[in-house]
C-alpha positions in Angstrom: 55.8 -34.6 -30.7 53.0 -37.1 -31.6 51.8 -37.3 -35.2 48.3 -36.0 -36.1 45.7 -38.7 -36.9 45.3 -39.4 -40.6 42.5 -37.5 -42.3 39.2 -39.4 -42.7 38.6 -40.1 -46.4 35.5 -38.4 -47.8 34.2 -41.7 -49.2 34.5 -43.2 -45.7 32.4 -40.3 -44.3 29.7 -40.8 -46.9 29.5 -44.5 -46.2 29.2 -43.8 -42.5 26.5 -41.3 -43.2 24.4 -43.7 -45.2 24.9 -46.4 -42.7 23.6 -44.2 -39.8 20.7 -42.9 -41.9 19.6 -46.5 -42.7 19.9 -47.7 -39.1 18.9 -44.7 -37.0 15.2 -45.8 -36.7 16.4 -48.6 -34.5 18.7 -46.4 -32.3 17.6 -45.4 -28.7 17.5 -41.7 -27.7 21.0 -41.8 -26.1 22.6 -43.2 -29.3 20.9 -40.6 -31.4 22.2 -37.8 -29.2 25.8 -39.3 -29.5 25.5 -39.5 -33.3 24.2 -35.8 -33.4 27.2 -34.7 -31.4 29.8 -36.7 -33.5 28.2 -35.5 -36.8 28.5 -31.9 -35.7 32.2 -32.5 -34.7 32.9 -34.1 -38.1 31.5 -31.1 -39.9 28.3 -32.5 -41.4 26.0 -29.6 -42.4 23.0 -29.0 -40.1 20.6 -29.0 -43.0 22.2 -32.1 -44.6 20.5 -35.6 -44.9 22.4 -37.1 -41.9 21.6 -34.3 -39.4 18.0 -34.0 -40.7 17.4 -37.8 -40.3 18.9 -37.8 -36.7 16.9 -34.7 -35.7 13.7 -36.2 -37.0 14.3 -39.4 -35.0 15.1 -37.3 -31.9 11.8 -35.5 -32.2 9.9 -38.8 -32.6 11.3 -40.1 -29.3 10.4 -37.0 -27.3 7.5 -37.6 -24.9 4.2 -36.4 -26.4 3.1 -33.0 -25.3 -0.1 -33.0 -23.3 -3.0 -31.4 -25.2 -3.7 -27.8 -24.3 -6.5 -27.6 -21.7 -9.8 -26.6 -23.2 -10.8 -23.1 -22.2 -13.6 -23.3 -19.5 -17.0 -22.1 -20.5 -17.5 -19.3 -18.1 -21.0 -18.7 -16.9 -22.2 -15.2 -16.3 -21.4 -15.2 -12.6 -17.9 -16.8 -13.2 -17.3 -14.2 -15.9 -18.2 -11.4 -13.5 -15.9 -12.8 -10.9 -13.1 -13.2 -13.4 -13.7 -9.6 -14.7 -13.3 -8.2 -11.2 -9.8 -9.9 -10.8 -8.6 -9.1 -14.4 -5.5 -6.7 -14.5 -6.8 -5.2 -17.8 -10.1 -4.5 -16.1 -9.4 -0.8 -15.4 -9.7 0.3 -19.0 -13.4 0.0 -19.4 -14.7 -1.5 -16.2 -18.3 -0.4 -16.4 -19.0 -1.9 -19.8 -17.2 -5.1 -19.0 -19.1 -5.6 -15.7 -22.5 -4.6 -17.2 -22.1 -7.2 -20.0 -21.0 -9.9 -17.6 -23.8 -9.1 -15.2 -26.4 -9.2 -18.1 -25.2 -12.7 -19.1 -25.4 -14.1 -15.6 -28.3 -16.3 -14.6 -30.0 -15.5 -11.2 -28.6 -18.6 -9.5 -25.1 -17.7 -10.6 -25.1 -14.4 -8.7 -23.9 -15.6 -5.4 -23.2 -13.4 -2.3 -19.5 -13.8 -2.9 -19.7 -12.5 -6.4 -22.0 -9.6 -5.5 -19.7 -8.6 -2.5 -16.8 -8.5 -4.9 -18.8 -6.2 -7.2 -19.8 -3.9 -4.4 -16.3 -3.7 -3.0 -14.9 -2.9 -6.5 -17.4 -0.1 -7.1 -16.7 1.4 -3.7 -12.9 1.1 -4.0 -12.7 2.7 -7.5 -15.5 5.3 -7.0 -17.5 3.9 -9.8 -21.0 5.3 -9.6 -22.6 3.1 -12.2 -26.4 3.0 -11.7 -27.1 -0.3 -13.5 -24.6 -2.2 -11.4 -25.8 -0.5 -8.1 -29.4 -1.3 -8.9 -28.4 -4.9 -9.6 -26.8 -5.1 -6.1 -29.9 -3.5 -4.5 -32.2 -6.0 -6.3 -30.0 -8.9 -5.2 -30.2 -7.8 -1.6 -34.0 -7.6 -1.7 -34.4 -11.0 -3.4 -31.9 -12.8 -1.2 -32.9 -11.0 2.1 -33.7 -14.2 4.0 -30.3 -15.8 3.1 -28.1 -12.8 4.0 -26.7 -12.0 7.3 -25.6 -8.5 8.4 -21.9 -9.2 7.9 -22.6 -9.7 4.2 -25.2 -6.9 4.0 -22.7 -4.4 5.4 -20.4 -5.1 2.4 -23.3 -4.9 -0.1 -24.5 -1.5 1.1 -21.1 0.0 1.3 -21.0 1.4 -2.2 -24.4 3.1 -1.9 -23.2 5.4 1.0 -19.7 5.9 -0.4 -21.0 6.8 -3.9 -23.9 8.8 -2.5 -26.5 6.8 -4.5 -30.0 6.1 -3.3 -31.3 3.1 -5.4 -34.6 3.2 -7.2 -35.4 -0.3 -5.9 -38.5 0.5 -3.7 -37.9 -2.4 -1.3 -34.3 -1.5 -0.6 -34.9 0.5 2.6 -37.7 -1.7 4.0 -35.5 -4.7 3.4 -32.6 -3.2 5.3 -34.8 -2.2 8.2 -36.0 -5.8 8.5 -32.4 -7.1 8.4 -31.3 -4.6 11.0 -34.3 -5.5 13.3 -33.4 -9.2 12.9 -29.6 -9.0 13.2 -28.8 -5.9 15.2 -27.8 -7.8 18.4 -25.9 -10.5 16.5 -23.1 -8.5 14.9 -22.7 -5.0 16.5 -20.0 -3.7 14.2 -21.8 -4.8 11.0 -25.0 -3.2 12.3 -23.2 0.1 12.9 -21.5 -0.1 9.5 -24.9 -0.5 7.8 -26.2 2.5 9.6 -23.1 4.5 8.6 -23.9 3.9 4.9 -27.5 4.9 5.5 -26.4 8.0 7.3 -24.6 9.2 4.2 -27.8 8.7 2.3 -30.0 10.5 4.9 -32.0 7.3 5.4 -31.6 6.5 9.0 -34.4 4.2 10.5 -35.5 5.3 13.9 -36.0 1.8 15.3 -32.4 0.8 14.6 -31.1 4.1 16.1 -33.1 3.5 19.2 -31.5 0.0 19.5 -27.8 1.1 19.0 -28.1 4.0 21.4 -29.6 1.8 24.1 -27.5 1.2 27.2 -27.6 -2.6 26.6 -26.0 -2.2 23.1 -23.4 0.3 24.3 -22.4 -1.8 27.2 -22.2 -4.9 25.0 -19.7 -3.2 22.5 -17.7 -1.5 25.2 -15.7 -4.7 26.0 -15.1 -5.7 22.4 -11.9 -5.1 20.3 -13.7 -2.7 18.0 -15.2 -0.6 20.8 -13.4 2.6 19.8 -14.4 2.5 16.1 -18.0 1.7 17.2 -18.1 4.7 19.6 -16.7 6.9 16.8 -19.5 5.7 14.4 -22.1 6.1 17.1 -20.9 9.7 17.7 -21.3 10.5 14.1 -24.8 8.9 14.1 -25.7 11.0 17.1 -24.5 14.1 15.3 -26.8 13.2 12.3 -29.7 12.8 14.7 -29.0 16.2 16.3 -28.7 18.0 13.0 -30.9 16.1 10.6 -33.6 14.3 12.5 -35.5 16.9 14.7 -38.5 14.5 15.0 -36.4 11.7 16.6 -37.4 11.2 20.3 -35.6 7.9 21.1 -32.4 7.2 23.0 -29.3 9.2 22.3 -25.6 8.5 22.8 -24.6 9.7 26.3 -22.3 12.7 26.3 -19.6 10.8 28.2 -19.6 8.1 25.5 -19.0 10.6 22.6 -15.6 10.8 20.9 -14.3 13.1 18.1 -15.7 11.8 14.8 -12.6 12.3 12.6 -9.7 13.1 14.8 -7.3 13.1 11.9 -7.4 13.8 8.1 -9.1 11.1 6.0 -6.8 8.3 4.7 -7.4 9.4 1.0 -6.2 12.9 1.8 -3.1 11.7 3.6 -2.3 9.4 0.7 -2.7 12.1 -1.9 -1.4 15.1 0.0 1.4 15.7 -2.6 -1.3 16.1 -5.3 -3.4 18.5 -3.2 -3.9 22.2 -3.8 -3.8 22.9 0.0 -0.2 24.2 0.2 -0.6 26.7 -2.7 -4.0 27.9 -1.4 -2.5 28.4 2.0 0.3 30.5 0.5 -2.2 32.5 -1.5 -4.3 33.2 1.7 -1.1 34.1 3.6 -0.1 36.7 1.0 -3.7 38.0 0.6 -5.0 38.1 4.2 -2.0 37.6 6.4 -1.3 34.6 8.6 -3.4 35.9 11.5 -6.6 36.0 9.6 -7.2 32.3 8.8 -6.7 28.9 10.4 -5.7 25.8 8.5 -6.7 22.2 9.2 -8.8 23.2 12.3 -11.1 20.5 13.7 -14.3 21.9 14.9 -16.8 20.2 17.3 -18.0 17.5 17.2 -14.9 16.5 15.1 -15.1 17.7 11.6 -11.9 18.9 9.9 -11.9 22.2 8.0 -9.4 23.1 5.3 -9.3 26.9 6.0 -11.5 28.9 8.5 -12.1 32.6 8.6 -13.9 34.7 11.2 -15.9 37.5 9.7 -17.6 40.4 11.4 -21.3 41.3 10.8 -20.2 43.9 8.3 -18.0 41.5 6.3 -14.6 42.4 7.7 -12.1 39.5 8.0 -11.0 39.4 11.7 -7.8 38.0 13.3 -8.7 34.4 14.1 -6.6 34.1 17.2 -8.5 37.0 18.8 -11.8 35.2 18.2 -13.3 31.8 19.3 -13.2 30.0 15.9 -15.7 27.4 17.0 -19.5 27.7 16.7 -21.4 26.1 19.7 -22.4 22.5 19.3 -25.1 21.4 19.5 -26.3 24.6 17.8 -29.5 24.8 19.9 -27.4 24.7 23.1 -26.6 28.3 22.8 -29.4 30.9 23.4 -29.9 33.0 20.3 -29.5 36.3 22.3 -26.0 35.3 23.4 -24.7 34.0 20.1 -21.5 35.5 18.6 -22.6 37.7 15.7 -19.3 36.9 13.8 -19.6 34.5 10.9 -17.3 31.5 10.4 -16.4 31.0 6.7 -14.9 27.6 5.8 -13.0 27.3 2.5 -13.5 23.7 1.4 -11.1 22.2 -1.1 -12.9 19.9 -3.5 -10.1 17.8 -4.9 -10.6 15.4 -7.8 -10.6 12.4 -5.6 -13.4 13.8 -3.4 -15.8 12.9 -6.2 -17.2 9.8 -7.8 -15.1 8.9 -10.9 -16.3 10.5 -14.1 -19.0 12.5 -12.4 -19.8 15.6 -10.4 -21.3 13.8 -7.4 -19.4 14.2 -4.1 -18.5 11.0 -2.3 -20.9 10.3 0.6 -18.4 11.1 3.4 -17.6 14.5 1.8 -21.2 15.4 1.2 -22.0 14.4 4.8 -19.2 16.6 6.2 -20.3 19.7 4.1 -23.9 19.1 5.0 -23.3 18.9 8.7 -20.9 21.9 8.8 -23.6 23.9 7.0 -26.3 22.8 9.5 -24.0 23.8 12.3 -23.9 27.4 11.0 -20.6 27.5 9.1 -20.7 29.3 5.8 -19.1 27.1 3.1 -17.0 28.4 0.2 -16.2 25.4 -2.1 -13.0 25.6 -4.2 -13.5 23.1 -7.0 -10.5 21.3 -8.4 -11.3 22.4 -12.0 -11.0 26.1 -11.0 -7.9 25.5 -8.9 -6.2 23.6 -11.7 -6.9 26.4 -14.2 -4.9 28.9 -12.2 -1.4 29.4 -13.6 0.9 30.4 -10.7 0.5 32.1 -7.4 -0.5 35.6 -8.9 -3.5 34.0 -10.7 -4.4 32.0 -7.7 -4.4 35.1 -5.4 -6.6 36.9 -7.9 -9.0 33.9 -7.9 -9.2 33.8 -4.1 -9.7 37.5 -4.0 -12.7 37.2 -6.3 -14.1 34.3 -4.3 -13.9 36.1 -1.0 -15.2 39.4 -2.4 -18.2 37.6 -3.9 -19.2 36.8 -0.3 -19.0 40.5 0.6 -15.8 40.1 2.6 -13.1 42.7 2.9 -9.8 43.1 4.7 -6.9 45.5 5.1 -3.8 45.7 3.0 -2.6 42.4 1.5 -0.5 40.4 3.8 -1.9 42.0 6.9 
């Protein structure tokens, strides 16, 4: 076996320590790292004079850190754009946006910033009048610089949030833009009219243009032909039901397609939160399966949650023994031959059918209910607050019984 190396004398270590401390300012960074390593192996304390001197020299030789970048001075428009992309924005969005908008100078409110604002309000159902009025004013002031592809995005929240701005030039401005751009961007033109349809503000001149054979033939060969035909079908329905004074062109019957052939995207995405299943079970136990229809789409393409057929004396009839549809258009059926039975539609009004923090129905919901009513269906809304307050199926059945009886309806023994 080899003998162990003789121990290093303490005095020798002290001399070595003092020698390194005196000369370490002249060491390069590699030598300092070697000395730090050896000093740790020899047991020098980390807070002793040798280790402190070496560590200090090591830090001196590190490359200097770049100074932290100065925070940019955000102008009002930049702050508004930053606010719209901030993850923390959801907590108090209206207050943040209003403050950013108030601090912006007119030249900082670019179309890009205002489109971001419009899309955010529409996406999150924020019916904030001050912000919507700012968008309306921007549209009026910048009318000459805006094309219809930008305008369709700016007007989107007004229709979706069911908000008619106070800005008096809003509608005249849109009519001028539609007259100028209708033939340039067909899909954008129809999108603008869809927003105005929800607000019941359809301009006759634009309707006459989009229902013209030239416009219809032009869009027929485009990639978005189906969606345009669906929107034109809805616009034609609005003309039929809400504009009796309109005498211009109409969408030919052969061009019409169902308006909403399937449930809306928001309802499909939130179906697990819906009250539809429990209401269906309540109706099944209360009336029996043969006396209501669920998720029936009635002409010209509006979906219904639950539909009942009711005799002239208020008796709930078996739906399968009746024609559940009312004639469309309503005036196409002579009054003398009309079916005397009523059609009652139970409409679920879920929380997401409303603007956030308000009691205003979203534009698409309000439009559907308005048109169903104009077609002759009797509507029975079931608000989410009332549905959420029912504790269990027995309470819900009692609630539905009261709702139906308040309309003067009656039926046989429960469950049939």
